[in-house]
N, C-alpha and C positions, 0 to 999 in steps of 0.2 A: 505494499498500500505505499503510493506517495505521500510526501510530506503534505501537500497543498490538499490531498483527498482527504486525509485523515483530518483536516482542521477545517473541512468545508462549511461545516456548521456554525463554529463560532465566527468564521471570517464572513460567512451571511449574515448575521446577527449584527456585526461590526459595521458591515455595509448599507443595512436597513437604518440601523439607529442613526449613523452619520447622515444619512439621506435626509432623515425628518428633521435632524438639527439643522442642515443648511437650508431647507426650504424654509424653516422658521426664521432664520438669521436673515434671510433675503426678503423677508416679509410677505411671502406668497400667502400665508395662513397668518390668523390672529396669535399674538404672542402667547406664552405660557402665562405671564401675569394677568392678561386681559381674560384667559379663560380660567385662572384661579379665580378671580372677582365674580364672574358669573356664576361658578359653581359654589362659591361660599353665598352667593344670593339664594341657592335653590337650598341651602340648609334651611334658611329661615322661613322659606315658603313650605317646604315638603318633610321638612325633619329627617327623622331616621331612614324614610324611604328613600329620599335623595341620598344618603349617606351611603345605603348599602348598595345603591345602583352604581356610585361613583367608585366605591370600593372594588366592585366587581370590574369593572373597565381599568383601574389604575392596576390591578393584578392579572391583566391580561395581555399576554406577550405581543410585542410590535404596538398594539392599540395603545399602550401606555407610555410610549416613546413620545406621544405628544401631549401627556396630561402631565400635570404641575409637581408630579413626583409625590412625595409625601405630604406636602403642605395643604392639601383639600383636607386629609383625614386628620392630620394633627389638628389643624385648626377647627374641626368639628368637636373634638375632644376638648379643646381649650374654650370652646365658648360655653361648656358645660360647666365649667369650674364652679364650684360652691355649690353644686346641685346633684348629690350623689344618686339619685333615681335616675334623673336625665343623662347622666354620664353612664351608668348602666345600660340603659337602653341604647345609646350611641354606641359604646363598646361591641356591644350584641351586633348592632348592624354593620360596624366595621369588620369583625371577626366572619360574620356570616356571609358577606359579600366576599371578602378576602378570599375566604375557603372555596366559594364558586369559582372565583378567577383563578385560583390553584389549579382546580379540576378542569377546567375549560383550556387552560395552557397544557398541562398534562395531555388532554385529548388532543389538541393539535399534534402534538409529540407522536402520539399513537397512532393518530391518523397518517402521518407521515413515515410510518416504520419501514414500508416499503424503500423508501429512498434513505433511510438511514442505516436499515438493518445491517449492512455489511460493514459499516463503520463499527458498530457495537456489539460485536460477537461477544466479549467478556461483559460479565455482570459487575455492577461495583459491589466491593464488599462492603459488609455491614458497618465497620466502623468510618469507612471512606464516604459511604453515603449518607450517615449520622452527621460527619463532620460537613460535608458539603450543603447539607440544608441548614446547619447551624450558622455557618458561616456567610451564608447569602441570604436568608429570610428577613434579615433585619431592615432592607429595604424592597419594596414591590418590583421593580425593575429586575434586580438580580434574582429574587426568589422565581419571577417568571421565566426567565432566562433558563434557571434549574429546572423547574417543571416540565418545561418544554424538552428539554434536554433528556430527563430521564424518562417522559413519555417515549421519546423516541428509542431508548434503550431496551433491553430484555428484561429490566426491571419489573417484577411483579406488581400490579395495581394495589395489592395490599400491603407490600413494602413501603411503596409511596405514600400509602394512607398512613401508616403508623409513622414513618418519619416526618412527613408534612405537618401531623398534629402535635408531634412531639417539639417541633421547632418553631412553628406559628404562633403557639399560644404564648410562649414566654415572650415572644418578641413584641406581640402586640398588646400584652400585658404590660411590658415595659414603657414601650412608647406612648401608650394610652394613659398610664399612670403618671408619668412624666409630665405630659402636655395637661392634664388634670391638674396638677399640683402647679405648674407653672401659670397656668390661665392664659390670660392675654399677655403675658410680659413676653412671650414668644411670640413674633408675627412673622418672622421670616424663614426661609429655609436655605438651608446650606447647599449650594449646586453640588448635586451629586454625579453629574454625567461625566466629570472625570473619572470617579469611582467605578462606574459601570464600563467604561473605557478600558480601565485598566484590568478590571475583572475579565473582559474580552479577549484582550491581549494575551493576558496570564492562561486563558484556556487555549488559545492557539498553541502557544508555546506548550503548552502540557501535551496537547493532540500531537505536535511535531517531535516532540523527544520520546512520546510512547510509540511513535510508529517505526523509530530508527531500528530497534532489536528486531522487528519482524524484516525488515528489508534485509537484513544479515543473515537469516535464516535460509 
């Protein structure tokens, strides 16, 4: 297997996310800030229903490339500061929507199995898979890429479900609790695009290195 062929999936993700970034910077679509303000207005009008819907899209691979990252979901929790009951409802909407998004991204990978199967002859071991989920579920973009990649591998759905639940609940509780405590003191979002690109480049390097021993056999 050639190095480029082995790394074709992360290369495709890198190209697609980069394309979305370029289109936004050129002004052909509304800026992320404008989208964020519109989404925040939905919170006030539709409450938890809007939060759940946005959470689904925010965790759906490629579609979330145009969304304002974690800002919309964290803002929803911050708006509930001082109201535990409303915060609990909001958290359930966030977590429920995110879970649906995780599964849809996994399904995208599973439906593409015919394209990815030759690349993924070996399954992830339990330790490696668990660390992969824990290391990427802290942000929706990274989680979506992970879910799609695992969906396109021979990893069974039952194992995906287990590790997804184990990784997603702690991270969602962490971010939800942090924003509830901070309230409106935190109003911005750290630009995590660089983190996503570093992750994808690292994935490409990993696949290239993993393909080398096979070429020598």
